[in-house]
C-alpha positions as CSV (number, residue, x, y, z in Angstrom):
1,M,-5.3,48.6,7.5
2,R,-6.2,45.2,6.0
3,E,-7.2,44.9,2.4
4,R,-10.7,43.6,1.7
5,K,-10.9,40.0,0.5
6,T,-14.4,40.2,-1.1
7,I,-15.8,42.7,-3.6
8,K,-18.4,45.1,-2.2
9,H,-21.3,45.5,-4.6
10,R,-22.8,48.9,-5.4
11,Q,-25.9,49.8,-3.5
12,Y,-28.7,51.3,-5.7
13,T,-31.2,53.9,-4.4
14,I,-34.9,53.3,-4.6
15,E,-35.3,55.8,-7.4
16,E,-32.6,54.0,-9.4
17,K,-34.2,50.6,-8.8
18,N,-37.6,51.9,-9.8
19,E,-36.2,53.4,-13.0
20,M,-34.5,50.0,-13.9
21,V,-37.7,48.1,-13.2
22,I,-39.8,50.5,-15.4
23,N,-37.3,50.1,-18.2
24,Y,-37.7,46.3,-17.9
25,L,-41.5,46.4,-17.8
26,T,-41.7,48.8,-20.8
27,G,-39.5,46.5,-22.8
28,K,-36.4,48.7,-23.0
29,S,-34.4,45.9,-21.3
30,S,-34.5,42.5,-22.9
31,G,-34.6,40.3,-19.8
32,Y,-33.6,39.6,-16.2
33,T,-30.2,38.2,-17.0
34,T,-29.1,40.9,-19.4
35,L,-30.3,43.6,-17.0
36,A,-28.6,41.8,-14.1
37,K,-25.3,41.6,-16.1
38,Q,-25.5,45.3,-16.9
39,L,-26.0,46.2,-13.2
40,D,-23.5,43.6,-11.9
41,V,-26.1,41.9,-9.7
42,D,-27.7,38.4,-9.7
43,S,-30.8,37.9,-11.8
44,S,-32.8,36.9,-8.7
45,V,-32.2,40.4,-7.3
46,V,-33.8,42.0,-10.5
47,R,-36.6,39.5,-10.2
48,R,-37.2,40.5,-6.6
49,W,-37.2,44.2,-7.5
50,V,-39.8,43.6,-10.3
51,K,-42.0,41.6,-7.9
52,Q,-41.8,44.3,-5.3
53,Y,-42.6,47.0,-7.9
54,Q,-45.7,45.1,-9.1
55,T,-46.9,44.4,-5.5
56,F,-46.2,47.8,-3.8
57,G,-45.8,50.2,-6.7
58,T,-42.2,50.8,-5.7
59,T,-39.1,48.8,-4.8
60,V,-39.1,48.7,-1.0
61,D,-36.4,47.4,1.4
62,R,-38.5,45.4,3.8
63,R,-35.7,43.7,5.7
64,G,-36.0,43.8,9.5
65,I,-39.6,45.0,9.6
66,A,-41.2,41.7,10.8
67,T,-43.2,41.9,14.0
68,K,-45.4,39.5,15.9
69,E,-48.5,41.1,14.4
70,T,-47.3,40.8,10.8
71,T,-45.7,37.3,11.1
72,P,-47.3,35.6,14.2
73,N,-46.0,32.1,13.3
74,K,-42.4,33.1,13.0
75,G,-39.8,31.1,15.0
76,R,-39.8,27.8,16.6
77,P,-43.2,26.3,17.5
78,K,-43.8,25.9,21.2
79,Q,-44.3,22.4,22.4
80,P,-47.2,21.7,24.9
81,I,-46.1,20.6,28.3
82,K,-46.9,16.9,29.1
83,Y,-47.4,16.3,32.8
84,E,-46.7,12.6,32.3
85,D,-43.2,13.4,31.2
86,M,-42.5,15.6,34.3
87,S,-42.8,12.8,36.8
88,K,-39.7,11.8,38.8
89,E,-39.9,8.1,37.7
């Protein structure tokens, strides 16, 4: 078997993420960067967890949930058909 070239990061459960965010919000952790270094993740990840917690009351993995009803303008916009351009000339 081949050896892995990249480092696989640890995956945290929702309960662990919520606990870390609560520690940040109550002031037990000093900031995004120090908490991120302790967890070995990027500071933007911690920022995203805090924003999710403040919005939804929990850290939620919302990847892959988009539908046409929730995001109707997703994707490439459709171009209207111009009949002048469809002529053989």
